[in-house]
C-alpha positions in Angstrom: 144.1 -92.6 119.9 145.5 -89.1 119.5 144.4 -85.5 118.9 144.2 -84.6 115.2 144.0 -81.0 113.6 140.4 -80.7 112.6 141.3 -79.5 109.1 143.8 -82.1 108.5 143.4 -84.5 105.4 143.0 -87.3 107.8 140.2 -85.5 109.5 138.5 -84.4 106.3 138.5 -88.1 105.0 136.9 -89.4 108.1 134.3 -86.4 108.1 133.6 -87.3 104.6 133.1 -90.8 105.3 131.0 -90.0 108.5 128.9 -87.5 106.5 128.2 -89.6 103.5 127.0 -92.5 105.6 124.7 -90.8 108.1 123.3 -88.5 105.3 122.7 -91.6 103.0 121.3 -93.4 105.8 118.8 -90.3 106.6 117.9 -89.9 103.0 117.3 -93.5 102.1 114.9 -93.7 105.2 113.0 -90.4 104.5 113.3 -89.9 100.7 114.3 -93.3 99.2 117.4 -92.1 97.7 121.3 -91.4 98.5 122.5 -88.3 99.1 123.2 -86.1 95.8 126.9 -85.5 95.3 126.5 -81.9 94.9 124.5 -81.4 98.3 127.3 -83.6 100.2 130.0 -81.5 98.9 128.0 -78.3 99.9 127.6 -79.8 103.4 131.2 -81.1 103.8 132.6 -77.6 103.0 130.2 -75.6 105.1 131.0 -77.7 108.2 134.5 -77.1 108.5 134.7 -78.7 112.2 136.3 -75.4 113.2 134.7 -75.7 116.5 136.7 -78.6 117.5 139.9 -76.6 117.2 141.9 -75.7 120.5 141.5 -74.2 122.8 137.9 -75.0 123.1 137.8 -78.2 121.1 139.5 -81.2 120.1 139.3 -83.9 117.4 140.5 -87.4 118.4 141.5 -89.9 115.7 141.7 -93.8 116.4 144.1 -95.8 114.3 144.2 -99.4 113.8 147.5 -100.7 112.2 148.5 -97.1 111.5 145.4 -96.5 109.4 142.7 -93.7 110.6 139.5 -95.6 111.5 137.5 -93.2 113.6 136.9 -89.9 115.2 135.3 -88.3 118.3 135.2 -84.5 118.6 134.9 -82.4 121.7 133.8 -78.8 122.1 133.2 -76.7 125.1 129.5 -75.4 125.1 130.1 -73.5 128.2 132.8 -73.4 131.1 131.6 -76.8 132.4 129.8 -78.5 129.6 131.3 -80.4 126.6 129.5 -81.6 123.7 130.4 -84.9 121.9 130.5 -84.6 118.1 131.5 -86.6 115.0 131.7 -90.0 116.7 132.4 -92.4 113.6 134.2 -95.5 112.9 134.8 -96.8 109.7 132.6 -100.2 109.0 135.8 -102.5 109.2 136.5 -101.4 112.9 133.2 -101.8 114.3 131.9 -104.3 116.6 135.4 -104.5 118.7 134.7 -101.7 121.2 136.3 -99.0 119.4 133.4 -96.8 119.6 133.3 -96.9 123.5 137.1 -96.3 123.4 136.5 -93.2 121.2 133.8 -91.7 123.8 135.7 -92.5 126.9 138.8 -90.6 125.3 136.6 -87.8 124.3 135.3 -87.7 127.9 138.6 -87.8 129.1 139.5 -84.8 126.8 136.3 -82.9 128.0 137.3 -83.4 131.5 141.0 -81.9 130.5 139.2 -79.0 129.1 137.6 -78.3 132.3 133.9 -79.9 131.7 131.9 -81.6 134.4 129.5 -83.2 132.0 129.0 -84.1 128.3 125.9 -83.5 126.3 125.2 -84.8 122.7 122.5 -85.2 120.1 121.6 -87.9 117.7 118.9 -89.1 115.4 116.2 -91.8 115.7 117.5 -94.1 113.0 121.0 -94.1 114.3 119.9 -96.8 117.0 123.6 -98.2 117.5 124.5 -94.8 118.6 121.7 -94.7 121.0 122.7 -98.0 122.4 126.1 -97.2 122.9 125.5 -93.9 124.8 122.9 -95.6 127.1 125.6 -98.5 127.7 128.3 -95.7 128.5 126.0 -94.2 131.1 124.5 -91.4 129.2 120.8 -90.3 130.0 118.2 -88.9 127.8 117.8 -85.4 128.5 116.0 -82.1 127.5 117.2 -80.6 124.3 120.3 -78.5 124.5 120.2 -77.2 120.8 117.8 -76.9 118.0 119.8 -79.1 115.6 117.5 -79.7 112.6 118.4 -83.5 112.5 118.5 -84.1 116.2 115.8 -86.3 117.8 117.3 -87.5 121.0 119.5 -85.5 123.7 121.7 -87.0 126.2 123.9 -86.1 129.1 126.3 -87.4 131.3 128.3 -86.5 134.4 131.9 -86.5 134.0 133.0 -88.0 137.3 136.0 -90.1 137.7 134.0 -93.1 138.5 132.2 -92.7 135.1 135.1 -94.3 133.0 134.0 -98.1 132.5 136.2 -98.4 129.5 139.4 -96.5 130.4 141.5 -99.4 131.1 141.1 -100.8 127.5 143.8 -100.0 125.0 143.1 -98.7 121.6 145.2 -101.5 120.1 142.7 -103.9 121.2 140.4 -102.6 118.3 140.6 -104.8 115.4 138.7 -104.4 112.4 136.2 -107.0 111.4 137.5 -109.8 109.2 137.0 -109.3 105.3 133.8 -111.0 104.2 134.2 -113.4 101.3 131.4 -114.1 98.7 129.8 -117.4 98.9 131.7 -119.9 97.1 134.8 -117.7 96.9 
């Protein structure tokens, strides 16, 4: 796990994968279709992630066997509050504890920026994310923003005792085995 410039090719590739997945998921649920490619391009181009640039932000990238597989971003909302952004793992890296490692590393980064609490928002349909945040000690809270796609808001005090996954190494994250078709 290491910091990565928010505008690097690695960050752009992971951001595109993240946005494609969550956007397609939303449109399939609400409109029965995938994201229009032109719409995807506009959104990816419009959200540069500049808020994840130092000194008030940071983008972390998780790698497995040298390949970038996930991100978690932190931006300072104010002097003592950080916001968790862009938590994403490529599908092949899921189910191994990598998301918890990313969030925990983001919490450490937020502490280093002076934050005493972390806030985040997520959607109704991202049930896996909501379960992860609850498991890591985040509590549902009042809205901290007016994001159009936010349905749930969470907060967590960033104390030294709130680091349940800190002892695990990122190298422990391994991708899911490739699935073979039946009979193949």
